[in-house]
PAZAPA-4460 file (N, C-alpha, C; in steps of 0.05 Angstrom, whole numbers, plus 32768, in hexadecimal, padded with zeros to 4 digits):
% residues 308
    n_x    n_y    n_z   ca_x   ca_y   ca_z    c_x    c_y    c_z   seq   type   mol
   7E3B   80F9   7C0B   7E36   80DE   7C14   7E50   80D0   7C1E     1      M     A
   7E65   80D4   7C0D   7E7F   80C9   7C15   7E89   80D4   7C2F     2      I     A
   7E85   80EF   7C32   7E8E   80FC   7C4B   7E7F   80F1   7C63     3      M     A
   7E65   80ED   7C60   7E54   80E2   7C75   7E5E   80C6   7C7D     4      T     A
   7E63   80B6   7C68   7E6D   809B   7C6D   7E88   809B   7C7C     5      A     A
   7E99   80AD   7C73   7EB4   80AF   7C7F   7EB2   80B8   7C9D     6      L     A
   7EA0   80CB   7CA2   7E9C   80D5   7CBD   7E91   80BE   7CCF     7      K     A
   7E7F   80AE   7CC4   7E74   8098   7CD3   7E89   8083   7CD9     8      S     A
   7E9B   807F   7CC4   7EB1   806C   7CC8   7EC4   8075   7CDE     9      Y     A
   7ECC   808F   7CDD   7EDE   809A   7CF1   7ED2   809A   7D0D    10      H     A
   7EB8   80A0   7D0E   7EAA   809F   7D28   7EAA   8083   7D34    11      L     A
   7EA4   806F   7D22   7EA4   8054   7D2C   7EC0   804B   7D34    12      L     A
   7ED4   8054   7D25   7EEF   804D   7D2C   7EF6   8058   7D48    13      N     A
   7EEE   8071   7D4C   7EF3   807E   7D66   7EE5   806F   7D7D    14      F     A
   7ECC   8068   7D78   7EBC   805B   7D8C   7EC8   803F   7D93    15      M     A
   7ED1   8031   7D7E   7EDE   8017   7D83   7EF7   8019   7D94    16      T     A
   7F08   802D   7D8D   7F20   8032   7D9D   7F19   8039   7DBA    17      I     A
   7F05   804B   7DBD   7EFD   8054   7DD8   7EF3   803C   7DE8    18      L     A
   7EE3   802B   7DDB   7ED8   8014   7DE9   7EEE   8001   7DF1    19      L     A
   7F02   7FFD   7DE0   7F19   7FEC   7DE7   7F29   7FF7   7DFE    20      A     A
   7F2C   8012   7DFE   7F3B   801F   7E13   7F2D   801D   7E2E    21      F     A
   7F12   8022   7E2E   7F03   8021   7E46   7F02   8004   7E51    22      L     A
   7F00   7FF1   7E3F   7EFF   7FD5   7E47   7F19   7FCD   7E54    23      S     A
   7F30   7FD6   7E47   7F4A   7FCF   7E52   7F4E   7FDB   7E6E    24      A     A
   7F45   7FF5   7E71   7F47   8002   7E8B   7F36   7FF4   7EA0    25      R     A
   7F1E   7FEB   7E98   7F0D   7FDD   7EAB   7F19   7FC3   7EB3    26      A     A
   7F25   7FB5   7EA0   7F32   7F9B   7EA6   7F49   7F9F   7EB9    27      V     A
   7F59   7FB5   7EB4   7F70   7FBB   7EC6   7F66   7FC1   7EE2    28      Q     A
   7F51   7FD0   7EE4   7F46   7FD7   7EFE   7F3C   7FBD   7F0D    29      S     A
   7F30   7FAB   7EFE   7F26   7F92   7F09   7F3E   7F81   7F12    30      Q     A
   7F54   7F82   7F03   7F6B   7F72   7F0A   7F78   7F7D   7F23    31      E     A
   7F79   7F98   7F26   7F84   7FA4   7F3E   7F74   7F9D   7F56    32      R     A
   7F59   7F9D   7F52   7F48   7F95   7F68   7F4C   7F78   7F71    33      E     A
   7F51   7F67   7F5D   7F56   7F4B   7F64   7F71   7F48   7F73    34      E     A
   7F86   7F57   7F6A   7FA0   7F57   7F78   7F9C   7F60   7F94    35      V     A
   7F8D   7F76   7F98   7F87   7F81   7FB3   7F7A   7F6C   7FC5    36      Y     A
   7F66   7F5F   7FBA   7F57   7F4A   7FCA   7F69   7F32   7FD0    37      E     A
   7F7A   7F2B   7FBD   7F8D   7F15   7FC2   7FA0   7F1C   7FD8    38      T     A
   7FAB   7F35   7FD6   7FBE   7F3E   7FEA   7FB1   7F40   8006    39      G     A
   7F98   7F49   8006   7F8A   7F4C   801F   7F86   7F30   802C    40      K     A
   7F7E   7F1D   801C   7F79   7F02   8027   7F93   7EF6   8032    41      M     A
   7FA9   7EF9   8023   7FC2   7EED   802C   7FCC   7EFC   8045    42      I     A
   7FC9   7F16   8045   7FD1   7F26   805D   7FC2   7F1D   8076    43      F     A
   7FA7   7F1B   8073   7F97   7F14   808A   7F9D   7EF9   8095    44      N     A
   7FA4   7EE6   8083   7FA8   7ECB   808C   7FC5   7EC5   8094    45      T     A
   7FD8   7ED4   8088   7FF4   7ECE   808D   8002   7EE3   809F    46      Q     A
   7FF9   7EFC   809D   8007   7F12   80AB   7FF7   7F1F   80C1    47      C     A
   7FDD   7F1C   80C0   7FCB   7F2C   80D1   7FCC   7F25   80EF    48      G     A
   7FD8   7F0E   80F6   7FDA   7F08   8113   7FF0   7F18   8120    49      T     A
   8003   7F22   8111   8019   7F32   811C   801B   7F4E   8113    50      C     A
   800E   7F54   80FC   8010   7F6F   80F0   7FF5   7F7B   80E9    51      H     A
   7FF5   7F96   80EA   7FDE   7FA5   80E0   7FE9   7FBC   80CF    52      S     A
   7FD9   7FC5   80BC   7FE2   7FDC   80AC   7FE3   7FF5   80BD    53      V     A
   7FCF   7FF9   80CE   7FCB   8012   80DC   7FD2   8012   80FA    54      H     A
   7FD9   7FFB   8105   7FDF   7FFA   8121   7FF7   7FE7   8126    55      K     A
   8006   7FED   813A   801C   7FDB   8142   8010   7FC4   8151    56      E     A
   801A   7FAB   814B   8011   7F94   815A   802A   7F85   8164    57      M     A
   802C   7F6B   815F   8044   7F5D   8166   805C   7F66   8155    58      L     A
   8056   7F6F   813D   806A   7F7A   812B   8063   7F97   8125    59      G     A
   8074   7FA5   8115   806F   7FC1   8110   8057   7FC7   80FF    60      P     A
   804D   7FE0   8101   8038   7FE9   80EF   8043   7FEA   80D2    61      M     A
   8032   7FE2   80BF   803C   7FDF   80A4   8033   7FF5   8090    62      L     A
   8026   800A   809A   801E   8020   8089   8036   802D   807C    63      A     A
   8035   8033   8062   804A   8040   8053   8062   802E   804E    64      S     A
   8060   8014   8055   8078   8003   8054   8083   8001   8037    65      I     A
   8071   8002   8023   807A   8000   8007   8089   8018   7FFE    66      T     A
   8086   802E   800C   8095   8047   8006   80B0   8048   8014    67      Q     A
   80B2   8038   802A   80CA   8039   803A   80E0   8026   8031    68      K     A
   80D9   8012   8022   80EC   7FFE   8019   80E6   7FF7   7FFC    69      H     A
   80FA   7FEC   7FEE   80F7   7FE3   7FD3   80E7   7FC9   7FD3    70      S     A
   80DA   7FC3   7FBC   80CB   7FAA   7FBA   80DE   7F92   7FBE    71      E     A
   80F6   7F94   7FB3   810A   7F7E   7FB6   8110   7F79   7FD3    72      Q     A
   8114   7F8E   7FE3   811A   7F8B   8000   8102   7F7E   800E    73      W     A
   80EB   7F88   8008   80D3   7F7E   8016   80CE   7F61   8010    74      L     A
   80D1   7F59   7FF6   80CD   7F3D   7FEF   80E1   7F2B   7FFD    75      I     A
   80FA   7F34   7FFE   810F   7F25   800C   8109   7F22   802A    76      A     A
   80FF   7F38   8036   80FA   7F38   8053   80E2   7F26   805A    77      F     A
   80CD   7F28   804A   80B5   7F18   804E   80BC   7EFA   804A    78      I     A
   80CB   7EF4   8035   80D2   7ED9   802F   80E2   7ECC   8046    79      T     A
   80F6   7EDB   804F   8107   7ED0   8065   8114   7EE7   8074    80      N     A
   8107   7EF2   8088   8112   7F09   8096   812D   7F03   80A4    81      S     A
   8130   7EEB   80AD   814A   7EE5   80BB   8162   7EE6   80A8    82      Q     A
   815E   7EDF   808F   8174   7EE1   807C   817C   7EFE   8079    83      E     A
   8168   7F10   8077   816E   7F2D   8074   817C   7F37   808D    84      V     A
   8172   7F2F   80A5   817E   7F38   80BE   819B   7F2E   80C0    85      I     A
   81A0   7F15   80BA   81BB   7F09   80BC   81CE   7F14   80A6    86      L     A
   81C3   7F20   8091   81D4   7F2B   807D   81E1   7F45   8086    87      S     A
   81D8   7F4F   809E   81E3   7F68   80A9   81D3   7F81   80A2    88      G     A
   81BC   7F7D   8096   81AB   7F95   808F   81A4   7FA4   80A9    89      D     A
   81AD   7FBD   80AA   81AB   7FCC   80C3   818E   7FD1   80CC    90      E     A
   817D   7FD8   80B8   8161   7FDC   80BE   8154   7FC3   80C9    91      Y     A
   8158   7FAD   80BC   814C   7F93   80C5   8156   7F8B   80E0    92      A     A
   8170   7F8F   80E6   817B   7F88   8100   816F   7F99   8116    93      R     A
   816C   7FB3   8111   8161   7FC5   8125   8144   7FBD   812B    94      H     A
   8134   7FB7   8116   8119   7FAE   8119   8117   7F95   812A    95      L     A
   8128   7F82   8124   812A   7F69   8133   812F   7F6D   8151    96      F     A
   8142   7F7E   8157   8149   7F84   8173   8132   7F92   8181    97      E     A
   8125   7FA5   8174   8110   7FB5   8180   80F7   7FA4   8186    98      E     A
   80F3   7F8F   8177   80DC   7F7D   817C   80E5   7F64   818B    99      Y     A
   80F8   7F68   819D   8101   7F53   81B0   810B   7F3A   81A2   100      N     A
   8117   7F3E   818B   8123   7F28   817C   810E   7F12   8175   101      R     A
   80F6   7F1B   8172   80E0   7F08   816A   80E4   7F01   814D   102      T     A
   80E5   7EE7   8148   80EB   7EDD   812C   80D1   7EDD   811C   103      V     A
   80D2   7EEC   8107   80BB   7EEC   80F4   80BE   7ED3   80E3   104      M     A
   80A9   7EC3   80E1   80AB   7EAA   80D2   80B0   7EB0   80B4   105      P     A
   80BE   7E9E   80A7   80C4   7EA2   808B   80AA   7E9A   807B   106      S     A
   80A7   7EA8   8064   8090   7EA3   8053   809A   7E9C   8037   107      F     A
   80AD   7E89   8036   80B8   7E81   801D   80A5   7E70   800C   108      D     A
   808E   7E69   8018   807A   7E5A   8008   8069   7E6E   7FF7   109      E     A
   806B   7E88   7FFD   805D   7E9B   7FED   806D   7EA2   7FD4   110      L     A
   8060   7EA4   7FBD   806D   7EAC   7FA4   8071   7ECA   7FA4   111      S     A
   8083   7ED4   7F93   8087   7EF1   7F90   806E   7EFF   7F88   112      K     A
   805E   7EF2   7F78   8044   7EFE   7F70   8032   7F02   7F88   113      Q     A
   8031   7EEE   7F99   8020   7EF0   7FB1   802A   7F06   7FC4   114      E     A
   8045   7F08   7FC7   8050   7F1C   7FD8   804B   7F38   7FCC   115      I     A
   804D   7F3A   7FB2   8046   7F54   7FA5   8029   7F5B   7FAA   116      R     A
   8017   7F48   7FAA   7FFB   7F4D   7FB0   7FF8   7F58   7FCD   117      A     A
   8007   7F4C   7FE0   8007   7F57   7FFB   8010   7F73   7FFC   118      I     A
   8026   7F79   7FEE   8031   7F94   7FED   801E   7FA8   7FE0   119      L     A
   8010   7F9F   7FCC   7FFC   7FB1   7FBF   7FE5   7FB7   7FD3   120      Y     A
   7FDC   7FA2   7FE1   7FC7   7FA6   7FF5   7FD1   7FBA   800B   121      Y     A
   7FEA   7FB7   8014   7FF4   7FC9   8029   7FF6   7FE6   801E   122      L     A
   7FFE   7FE9   8005   8000   8004   7FF9   7FE5   8011   7FF8   123      K     A
   7FD1   8002   7FEF   7FB6   800D   7FED   7FAA   8013   8009   124      E     A
   7FAE   8001   801C   7FA4   8005   8037   7FB1   801C   8046   125      E     A
   7FCA   8022   803E   7FD9   8037   804C   7FCD   8052   8047   126      S     A
   7FBC   8055   8032   7FB0   806E   802C   7F94   8071   8037   127      E     A
   7F8A   805D   8045   7F6F   805D   8050   7F6E   8068   806C   128      K     A
   7F57   8072   8075   7F54   807B   8091   7F5B   8065   80A5   129      P     A
   7F64   806D   80BC   7F6E   8059   80D0   7F5B   8052   80E6   130      T     A
   7F45   8060   80E8   7F32   805A   80FF   7F3B   8068   8118   131      G     A
   7F30   805F   812F   7F35   806D   8148   7F51   8065   8153   132      D     A
   7F5D   8079   8160   7F76   8073   816E   7F70   8067   8189   133      W     A
   7F82   8058   8195   7F7E   804E   81B0   7F7D   8065   81C4   134      P     A
   7F6E   8061   81DA   7F6E   8076   81EF   7F84   8070   8203   135      T     A
   7F89   8082   8215   7F9D   807E   822A   7F98   8065   823A   136      F     A
   7F7E   805E   823E   7F78   8047   824E   7F7C   802D   8240   137      A     A
   7F7F   802E   8226   7F82   8015   8216   7F9D   8008   8219   138      D     A
   7FB2   8018   821D   7FCD   800E   821C   7FDC   8016   8236   139      I     A
   7FEA   8003   8241   7FFB   8009   8258   8018   800C   824E   140      E     A
   8021   8025   824E   803C   802B   8245   8049   803E   8259   141      M     A
   8064   803F   8259   8072   804E   826D   8074   806C   8266   142      N     A
   805E   8078   825E   805D   8094   8258   8048   80A2   826A   143      Y     A
   804E   80B9   8273   8039   80C8   8283   8025   80D5   826F   144      S     A
   800D   80D9   8279   7FF9   80E6   8269   8002   8102   8261   145      D     A
   8011   810F   8272   801B   812A   826B   802E   812A   8254   146      N     A
   8040   8116   8253   8052   8113   823D   8044   810D   8223   147      N     A
   8030   80FB   8224   8021   80F4   820C   8012   810C   8202   148      I     A
   8006   811C   8214   7FF7   8134   820C   800A   8148   81FF   149      S     A
   8021   814C   820C   8035   815E   8201   803F   8154   81E6   150      R     A
   8043   813A   81E3   804C   812E   81CA   8037   8133   81B4   151      G     A
   801E   8130   81BB   8008   8135   81A8   8009   8152   819E   152      E     A
   800D   8165   81B0   800E   8181   81A9   8026   8186   8196   153      Q     A
   803D   817B   819D   8054   817F   818C   8051   8172   8171   154      L     A
   8045   815A   8170   8041   814B   8157   802E   815B   8145   155      F     A
   8018   8164   8151   8004   8173   8141   800F   818D   8137   156      N     A
   8021   819A   8147   802C   81B3   813F   8042   81B1   812B   157      G     A
   8051   819B   812B   8069   8199   811B   8068   8184   8105   158      S     A
   8058   816F   8109   8059   8158   80F7   8040   8152   80E7   159      C     A
   8029   8159   80F4   800F   814F   80E9   8007   815B   80CF   160      A     A
   8014   8171   80C6   800E   817C   80AC   8014   8168   8096   161      I     A
   8029   8159   8099   8032   8147   8084   8030   8129   808C   162      C     A
   802F   8123   80A5   8030   8107   80AE   8018   80FE   80BE   163      H     A
   8010   80E5   80BA   7FFE   80D7   80CB   800E   80C1   80D9   164      F     A
   8003   80B6   80EE   8011   809F   80FB   8009   8085   80EE   165      I     A
   7FEF   8082   80E8   7FE5   8069   80DF   7FDE   8067   80C1   166      G     A
   7FE5   807B   80B1   7FDF   8079   8095   7FF2   808C   8085   167      K     A
   7FF3   8088   806B   8004   8098   805A   7FF9   80B4   8058   168      D     A
   800A   80C8   8054   8002   80E3   8050   8014   80F1   803D   169      G     A
   8019   810B   8040   802D   8118   8030   8049   810C   8035   170      E     A
   804D   8102   804D   8065   80F3   8054   805D   80D7   805D   171      G     A
   8070   80C6   8063   8069   80AA   806B   805B   80A9   8086   172      P     A
   804D   8093   8089   8042   808D   80A4   8059   808B   80B8   173      S     A
   8054   8095   80D0   8069   8094   80E5   8065   807E   80F9   174      L     A
   8051   806D   80F4   804C   8057   8106   8064   8044   810A   175      G     A
   806A   803E   8123   8080   802C   812A   809C   8036   8122   176      S     A
   809E   8050   811C   80B7   805B   8112   80CD   8059   8127   177      V     A
   80C6   805A   8141   80DA   8059   8156   80E7   803D   8158   178      T     A
   80D9   8029   814D   80E4   800E   814E   80F0   8006   8133   179      K     A
   80EB   8016   811F   80F8   8011   8105   8114   801D   8103   180      R     A
   8117   8034   8110   8130   8043   810E   813A   804C   8129   181      L     A
   8154   804D   812D   815F   8056   8147   8158   8074   814C   182      P     A
   8154   807A   8165   814C   8096   816C   8161   80AB   8163   183      R     A
   817B   80A5   8166   818F   80B9   815C   818B   80BF   813E   184      P     A
   8185   80AB   812E   8180   80AF   8112   8167   80C0   810E   185      W     A
   8152   80B9   811D   8139   80C8   811A   813C   80E6   8122   186      L     A
   814C   80EA   8137   8151   8106   8140   8160   8116   812B   187      K     A
   8174   8109   811E   8183   8117   8109   8170   811D   80F2   188      R     A
   815F   810A   80EB   814D   810E   80D4   8138   8124   80DA   189      F     A
   812D   8124   80F2   8119   8138   80F9   8126   8154   80F9   190      I     A
   813E   8156   8104   814B   8170   8105   8152   817B   80EA   191      R     A
   815C   8169   80D8   8163   8173   80BD   8164   815B   80AA   192      N     A
   814D   8154   809E   814C   813D   808D   815E   813F   8075   193      S     A
   8161   8157   806A   8171   815B   8052   818F   8154   8057   194      Q     A
   8198   8159   806F   81B4   8151   8075   81B7   8133   8074   195      E     A
   81A4   8125   807F   81A5   8108   807F   81A3   80FD   8063   196      V     A
   8191   8109   8053   818E   8100   8037   81A8   8105   8027   197      I     A
   81B3   811D   802B   81CC   8124   801C   81E4   8114   8024   198      K     A
   81E2   8108   803C   81F8   80F6   8045   81F8   80DC   8036   199      S     A
   81E2   80D6   8028   81E0   80BE   8018   81D2   80A7   8027   200      G     A
   81C6   80AD   803F   81B8   8098   804E   81A3   808B   803C   201      D     A
   81A5   8071   8037   8193   8064   8023   8175   8065   802B   202      P     A
   816F   8062   8045   8153   8063   804D   8148   807F   8049   203      Y     A
   8157   8093   8051   814E   80AF   804E   814B   80B6   8030   204      A     A
   815E   80AE   8020   815D   80B4   8003   8144   80A7   7FF7   205      V     A
   813E   808E   7FFF   8126   8080   7FF3   810D   808F   7FFB   206      R     A
   810A   8097   8014   80F2   80A6   801C   80F0   80BF   800C   207      L     A
   8106   80CE   8009   8106   80E7   7FFB   80FC   80E3   7FDE   208      F     A
   8106   80CF   7FD1   80FE   80CA   7FB5   80E1   80C1   7FB3   209      K     A
   80D9   80AF   7FC5   80BE   80A3   7FC3   80A8   80B7   7FCB   210      N     A
   80AF   80CD   7FD8   809C   80E2   7FDE   80A1   80FB   7FCE   211      Y     A
   80A7   80F6   7FB4   80AA   810C   7FA0   80BE   8121   7FA8   212      D     A
   80D3   811A   7FB7   80E8   812C   7FBE   80DE   8145   7FCC   213      M     A
   80C9   8141   7FDC   80C0   8157   7FEC   80D3   815C   8003   214      Q     A
   80DA   8175   8008   80ED   817B   801D   80DF   817F   8037   215      V     A
   80E6   816E   804A   80DC   8170   8065   80EB   8187   8073   216      M     A
   80DC   819B   807E   80EA   81B1   808B   80FA   81A9   80A3   217      P     A
   8110   81B6   80A8   8120   81AF   80C0   8112   81B7   80DA   218      P     A
   8115   81A7   80EE   8109   81AD   8109   8120   81AF   811D   219      F     A
   8134   81BF   8116   814B   81C3   8128   8145   81D3   8141   220      D     A
   812D   81DF   8142   8124   81EE   815A   811B   81DB   8170   221      F     A
   8116   81C2   8169   810D   81AE   817E   8126   81A3   818C   222      L     A
   8124   81A3   81A7   813A   8197   81B6   8136   8179   81B9   223      D     A
   814A   816B   81C4   8149   814E   81C7   8130   8145   81D7   224      D     A
   8129   8154   81EC   8112   814C   81FC   80F8   814E   81EC   225      K     A
   80F5   8163   81DD   80DC   8166   81CC   80DA   8150   81B8   226      D     A
   80F1   8149   81AB   80F0   8134   8196   80EA   8119   81A3   227      I     A
   80F5   8114   81BA   80F0   80FB   81C8   80D2   80F9   81D0   228      D     A
   80C6   810F   81D8   80AA   810F   81DF   8099   810A   81C6   229      I     A
   80A0   8116   81B0   8092   8110   8197   8094   80F2   8190   230      I     A
   80AC   80E8   8191   80B0   80CB   818B   80A2   80B9   819E   231      L     A
   80A1   80C1   81B8   8091   80B1   81CB   8074   80B1   81C4   232      D     A
   806A   80C8   81BB   804E   80CA   81B3   8048   80B8   819B   233      Y     A
   805A   80B9   8187   8057   80A8   816F   8057   808A   8177   234      I     A
   806A   8083   8189   806B   8068   8193   8052   805F   81A1   235      E     A
   8047   8071   81B1   802E   806C   81C0   8017   8068   81AD   236      Y     A
   8015   807A   8199   7FFE   8079   8187   8001   8062   8172   237      Q     A
   8019   8059   816F   801D   8042   815C   8012   8028   8168   238      S     A
   8012   8027   8182   800B   800D   8190   7FED   8008   818E   239      A     A
   7FE6   7FEF   8193   7FCA   7FE7   8195   7FC7   7FD7   81AF   240      S     A
   7FAE   7FD3   81B8   7FAA   7FC4   81D0   7FB7   7FA8   81CF   241      P     A
   7FBE   7F9D   81E6   7FCB   7F83   81E6   7FBC   7F6E   81D6   242      P     A
   7FC9   7F5C   81C7   7FBC   7F48   81B7   7FAC   7F34   81C9   243      P     A
   7F96   7F2A   81BE   7F86   7F17   81CD   7F94   7EFC   81CC   244      V     A
   7F8C   7EEA   81DE   7F97   7ECF   81DF   7F93   7EC1   81C4   245      A     A
   7FA7   7EB4   81BB   7FA5   7EA5   81A2   7FB0   7EB4   818A   246      G     A
   7FB7   7ECD   818D   7FC0   7EDC   8176   7FDD   7ED5   816E   247      V     A
   7FED   7ECB   8181   8008   7EC4   817B   800B   7EA9   816D   248      N     A
   800B   7EAA   8152   8010   7E91   8143   7FF8   7E80   813E   249      G     A
   7FE0   7E88   8149   7FC8   7E78   8145   7FB2   7E8A   813A   250      R     A
   7FA2   7E80   8128   7F8D   7E90   811C   7F76   7E92   812F   251      K     A
   7F6D   7EAA   8135   7F55   7EAE   8145   7F3D   7EA9   8134   252      T     A
   7F26   7EA6   8141   7F0D   7EA2   8131   7F08   7EB9   811E   253      E     A
   7F0F   7ED2   8128   7F0A   7EE9   8117   7F1B   7EE8   80FE   254      A     A
   7F34   7EDF   8100   7F46   7EDD   80E9   7F3B   7EC8   80D6   255      V     A
   7F32   7EB2   80E1   7F27   7E9C   80D0   7F0E   7EA5   80C1   256      M     A
   7EFD   7EB6   80CF   7EE6   7EC0   80C2   7EED   7ED3   80AB   257      E     A
   7F01   7EE4   80B0   7F0B   7EF6   809B   7F16   7EE6   8083   258      V     A
   7F24   7ED0   808A   7F30   7EBF   8075   7F1A   7EB4   8063   259      Q     A
   7F05   7EA9   8070   7EEF   7E9D   8061   7EE0   7EB1   8050   260      Q     A
   7EDC   7EC9   805C   7ECE   7EDF   804E   7EDE   7EE7   8035   261      F     A
   7EF9   7EE9   8039   7F0A   7EF1   8022   7F0A   7EDD   800C   262      D     A
   7F0A   7EC3   8014   7F09   7EAD   8000   7EEF   7EAF   7FF0   263      I     A
   7ED8   7EB2   7FFE   7EBF   7EB5   7FF0   7EBE   7ECE   7FDF   264      D     A
   7EC9   7EE4   7FE9   7EC9   7EFD   7FDB   7EDA   7EFB   7FC2   265      N     A
   7EF1   7EEE   7FC4   7F03   7EEB   7FAD   7EF5   7EDA   7F97   266      K     A
   7EE7   7EC5   7F9F   7EDA   7EB4   7F8C   7EC4   7EC3   7F7D   267      S     A
   7EB5   7ED4   7F8C   7EA0   7EE4   7F7F   7EAC   7EF8   7F6C   268      M     A
   7EC3   7F05   7F74   7ECF   7F19   7F63   7EDB   7F0C   7F4A   269      K     A
   7EE6   7EF4   7F4D   7EF1   7EE5   7F36   7EDB   7EDF   7F22   270      K     A
   7EC3   7ED7   7F2C   7EAC   7ED1   7F1B   7EA3   7EEB   7F0C   271      S     A
   7EA2   7F01   7F1C   7E9A   7F1A   7F10   7EAD   7F24   7EFA   272      N     A
   7EC7   7F1F   7EFF   7EDC   7F27   7EEC   7ED8   7F18   7ED2   273      K     A
   7ED3   7EFD   7ED4   7ED0   7EED   7EBC   7EB8   7EF6   7EAC   274      M     A
   7EA1   7EFD   7EBA   7E89   7F06   7EAD   7E8F   7F21   7E9E   275      T     A
   7E9D   7F33   7EAD   7EA4   7F4C   7EA1   7EB6   7F49   7E89   276      F     A
   7ECA   7F38   7E8A   7EDC   7F33   7E74   7ECE   7F29   7E5C   277      T     A
   7EBC   7F16   7E60   7EAC   7F0B   7E49   7E9C   7F21   7E3C   278      I     A
   7E8E   7F31   7E4D   7E7D   7F47   7E43   7E8E   7F5B   7E33   279      A     A
   7EA6   7F61   7E3D   7EB8   7F74   7E2F   7EC0   7F69   7E14   280      S     A
   7EC7   7F4F   7E13   7ED0   7F42   7DFA   7EB9   7F42   7DE6   281      M     A
   7EA0   7F3D   7DEF   7E89   7F3D   7DDD   7E84   7F59   7DD1   282      L     A
   7E87   7F6D   7DE2   7E84   7F89   7DD9   7E99   7F90   7DC4   283      L     A
   7EB2   7F88   7DC9   7EC7   7F8E   7DB6   7EC3   7F7F   7D9C   284      L     A
   7EB9   7F66   7D9E   7EB4   7F56   7D86   7E9D   7F63   7D76   285      L     A
   7E88   7F6C   7D83   7E72   7F79   7D76   7E7B   7F92   7D68   286      A     A
   7E8D   7FA2   7D76   7E97   7FBA   7D6A   7EA8   7FB4   7D51   287      G     A
   7EB8   7F9E   7D53   7EC9   7F97   7D3C   7EB8   7F8E   7D24   288      A     A
   7EA3   7F7E   7D29   7E91   7F75   7D13   7E84   7F8D   7D06   289      V     A
   7E7A   7FA0   7D16   7E6D   7FB8   7D0C   7E81   7FC8   7CFC   290      L     A
   7E99   7FCA   7D06   7EAE   7FD8   7CF8   7EB3   7FCD   7CDC   291      H     A
   7EB6   7FB3   7CDB   7EBB   7FA5   7CC1   7EA3   7FA9   7CAE   292      V     A
   7E8A   7FA7   7CBA   7E72   7FAA   7CAA   7E72   7FC5   7C9C   293      F     A
   7E77   7FDB   7CAB   7E77   7FF6   7CA1   7E8D   7FFA   7C8C   294      L     A
   7EA4   7FEE   7C91   7EBA   7FF0   7C7D   7EB2   7FE3   7C63   295      M     A
   7EA5   7FCC   7C64   7E9C   7FBE   7C4C   7E87   7FCF   7C3D   296      V     A
   7E74   7FDB   7C4D   7E5F   7FEC   7C41   7E6C   8004   7C33   297      K     A
   7E80   8010   7C41   7E8D   8027   7C36   7E9C   8020   7C1C   298      L     A
   7EAA   8009   7C1D   7EB8   8000   7C05   7EA6   7FFB   7BEE   299      F     A
   7E8F   7FEE   7BF2   7E7B   7FE9   7BDD   7E70   8003   7BD2   300      R     A
   7E6B   8015   7BE5   7E60   802F   7BDC   7E73   803D   7BCA   301      Y     A
   7E8D   803E   7BD2   7EA1   804B   7BC1   7EA5   803D   7BA7   302      L     A
   7EA3   8022   7BA7   7EA7   8012   7B8E   7E90   8018   7B7B   303      L     A
   7E77   8019   7B85   7E60   801F   7B75   7E61   803B   7B6A   304      N     A
   7E6B   804D   7B7B   7E6D   806A   7B73   7E81   806C   7B5C   305      R     A
   7E96   805C   7B5D   7EAB   805E   7B48   7EA0   8053   7B2E   306      K     A
   7E90   803C   7B2F   7E85   8030   7B17   7E71   8043   7B09   307      K     A
   7E62   8051   7B1A   7E4E   8062   7B0F   7E5A   807D   7B05   308      S     A
***
């Protein structure tokens, strides 16, 4: 009888711990979902007129951005990009020049927590499918169809095993890479990434570490012309059709609709989270009460057994 009571006690103890663990995991999942939705809402209302995760717009494509820079750098750049540029940061200055010295507005009204929510949203979105690519007719660029076709062949043959243009893969997204980094740097990295990493280049070292130190094979068999054609293809595929009127600094109706939808969605999720949290607490309380009840029963049983 004692053994049966002890087994029941240990089983209940295990079930209580398991319930607490599952409840904690569910709450964490709910919290991550809330952070994602918050980041999505802020991104759509504050960033979406100039940036997309999967396409280049007025600013660069943002897929894999959290893997390319530290959180500290990204928070500083989002808060006030001009301060980072004027500090002499080589990457920021190159980006500024490539986008025609267009000044990104400062977002110093956003808290670090809100910016981290944006970065979490970008990280999660970077791993999602990107949809359809633009067709040749969508974009007017100074590349011949023959060069784009040749670039696609070279990209698929040499790069596509590990890289996508508009989303994260085994390696980082390559969207907007030609405007992020100078072509001479890109050519050195493509030909022999390990040499650039071993030289101590901070950007190359960060990529190497953030992608589990996977060694990118050297492509020293590609000549300058082939690499330029690949980079032209990436630049072409990074682009999106010209922005509609009103996108520069003004919210379009579509953006406002997204904003309202996200506000409503966030409110609903917050309500669901509160309901879930209350239910979890009640379950844990019930488990604790049952646990105490069985302990008391076991204690009384052992006490009576000793008296008899």
